[in-house]
matplotlib code that plots the C-alpha trace (Angstrom):
import matplotlib.pyplot as plt

x = [23.3, 21.9, 19.9, 17.3, 18.9, 19.2, 15.6, 14.8, 17.4, 16.3, 12.5, 13.2, 11.2, 11.9, 14.0, 14.9, 17.9, 18.0, 21.6, 20.6, 23.3, 23.3, 24.4, 26.2, 27.4, 31.2, 30.3, 28.5, 31.3, 33.8, 31.4, 29.9, 32.1, 31.6, 28.9, 26.5, 27.3, 26.2, 23.1, 22.3, 23.0, 20.8, 17.9, 18.1, 17.9, 15.0, 12.9, 13.9, 12.3, 9.1, 8.6, 9.4, 7.6, 8.1, 9.3, 12.0, 15.4, 17.4, 21.2, 24.2, 26.6, 29.6, 29.9, 26.5, 25.1, 22.1, 21.1, 17.4, 16.2, 12.6, 11.8, 8.7, 8.3, 8.0, 9.6, 6.8, 6.5, 9.9, 10.2, 7.3, 9.2, 12.4, 10.5, 8.7, 12.0, 13.6, 10.9, 10.5, 14.3, 14.2, 11.2, 12.7, 14.9, 18.0, 17.8, 19.7, 18.2, 15.3, 17.8, 17.6, 21.0, 20.3, 17.5, 16.9, 19.0, 18.8, 19.5, 20.4, 18.9, 20.3, 17.6, 18.6, 16.6, 17.4, 17.8, 17.9, 20.9, 22.6, 22.2, 24.3, 24.6, 28.3, 27.1, 24.0, 25.7, 28.0, 25.2, 23.6, 26.8, 27.0, 23.5, 23.9, 27.1, 24.9, 22.3, 24.8, 26.3, 22.7, 22.8, 21.6, 18.1, 17.8, 16.5, 18.0, 16.4, 19.1, 18.3, 21.5, 20.9, 23.3, 24.6, 23.4, 19.8, 17.1, 15.0, 11.6]
y = [-115.1, -112.8, -110.5, -112.5, -113.9, -117.4, -117.8, -116.3, -118.6, -121.8, -121.1, -119.3, -116.1, -112.6, -110.2, -106.7, -104.7, -101.0, -98.9, -95.6, -93.0, -89.5, -87.7, -85.0, -86.9, -86.4, -82.6, -82.4, -84.1, -81.4, -78.5, -79.2, -81.5, -85.2, -84.5, -82.7, -85.0, -87.9, -85.9, -85.5, -89.4, -90.4, -88.0, -90.3, -93.3, -92.1, -91.2, -94.8, -96.0, -94.0, -95.0, -98.8, -101.6, -103.2, -106.3, -104.4, -104.5, -101.3, -101.3, -98.9, -100.0, -97.3, -93.8, -92.4, -95.6, -97.6, -100.9, -101.6, -105.3, -105.7, -109.5, -110.8, -107.9, -107.1, -105.1, -102.6, -102.3, -102.1, -99.1, -97.5, -97.7, -96.4, -93.4, -92.6, -92.9, -90.2, -87.8, -88.0, -87.6, -84.4, -83.0, -83.4, -81.2, -81.8, -80.0, -79.6, -78.3, -76.7, -75.2, -75.8, -77.2, -78.7, -78.8, -80.3, -83.5, -85.8, -89.4, -91.8, -95.2, -98.6, -101.3, -105.2, -108.3, -111.8, -114.0, -112.2, -110.0, -112.4, -115.8, -114.9, -111.8, -110.8, -110.8, -109.1, -106.4, -106.0, -105.6, -103.1, -101.0, -101.2, -100.0, -97.3, -96.0, -95.7, -93.9, -91.3, -91.0, -89.8, -86.8, -86.5, -87.6, -90.6, -94.0, -96.8, -100.2, -102.6, -104.0, -106.3, -110.1, -112.8, -114.5, -117.8, -116.3, -117.0, -113.9, -114.5]
z = [-133.0, -130.4, -132.4, -133.9, -137.1, -135.5, -135.3, -138.7, -140.2, -138.4, -139.2, -142.5, -141.5, -143.1, -140.9, -142.0, -141.2, -141.1, -140.4, -139.4, -139.5, -138.2, -141.3, -139.6, -136.5, -137.0, -137.7, -134.5, -132.7, -134.1, -133.8, -130.3, -128.7, -127.7, -125.2, -127.4, -130.4, -128.2, -127.5, -131.0, -131.2, -128.4, -129.8, -132.8, -130.9, -128.8, -131.7, -133.1, -129.8, -130.5, -134.1, -134.2, -132.8, -129.5, -131.0, -133.1, -131.9, -131.6, -130.7, -131.5, -134.0, -134.0, -135.1, -135.0, -136.4, -135.0, -136.2, -136.1, -136.7, -137.8, -137.6, -139.2, -141.6, -145.3, -147.9, -147.7, -144.0, -143.5, -146.0, -144.4, -141.0, -142.4, -144.0, -140.7, -138.8, -141.6, -141.0, -137.3, -136.7, -139.1, -137.2, -134.1, -132.0, -129.7, -126.4, -123.2, -120.1, -122.1, -124.4, -128.2, -129.1, -132.5, -135.0, -138.2, -137.6, -140.6, -141.1, -143.9, -143.8, -145.6, -145.6, -146.4, -145.8, -144.6, -146.4, -149.9, -148.7, -146.5, -144.7, -141.7, -139.3, -140.9, -144.4, -143.7, -141.7, -144.7, -147.1, -144.9, -144.6, -148.2, -148.7, -146.2, -148.1, -151.2, -149.4, -148.2, -151.7, -152.7, -150.1, -146.6, -145.3, -147.6, -147.4, -149.7, -149.9, -151.3, -154.8, -154.5, -154.1, -153.2, -156.4, -155.5, -155.0, -157.5, -158.5, -158.6]

ax = plt.figure().add_subplot(projection="3d")
ax.plot(x, y, z, "-o")
ax.set_aspect("equal")
plt.show()
């Protein structure tokens, strides 16, 4: 696996995965067109670059969703990062050539961890998508940290 899960798996080190979704991505695409919709998406990505660590990995997934991988993190630190991302995105503005295009962009974030929510990339991504869906059901501008555990995982 190319995004850090191989090392986490091999050395049994914690890794957190955040899926960050622009809450109104589809609406922006319909209302403003693809160019400005993508501009709003890139504003979210830019914010991620400013508020996450240099060692964290950021990559687009699809449809206004960006994955952020936080190696060697803790649940507390991961939650703090997710909240920092959420508030920084909401405080930002999307501008094109100095003209305000969109303000008040919000994101919903689903947070899962290796190995608690999945031992392999596909399982971890599936758990993150499920958690992101739960966050979206609670409303926009929400962070949801998964409470689900793999059935063969012992709760301590």
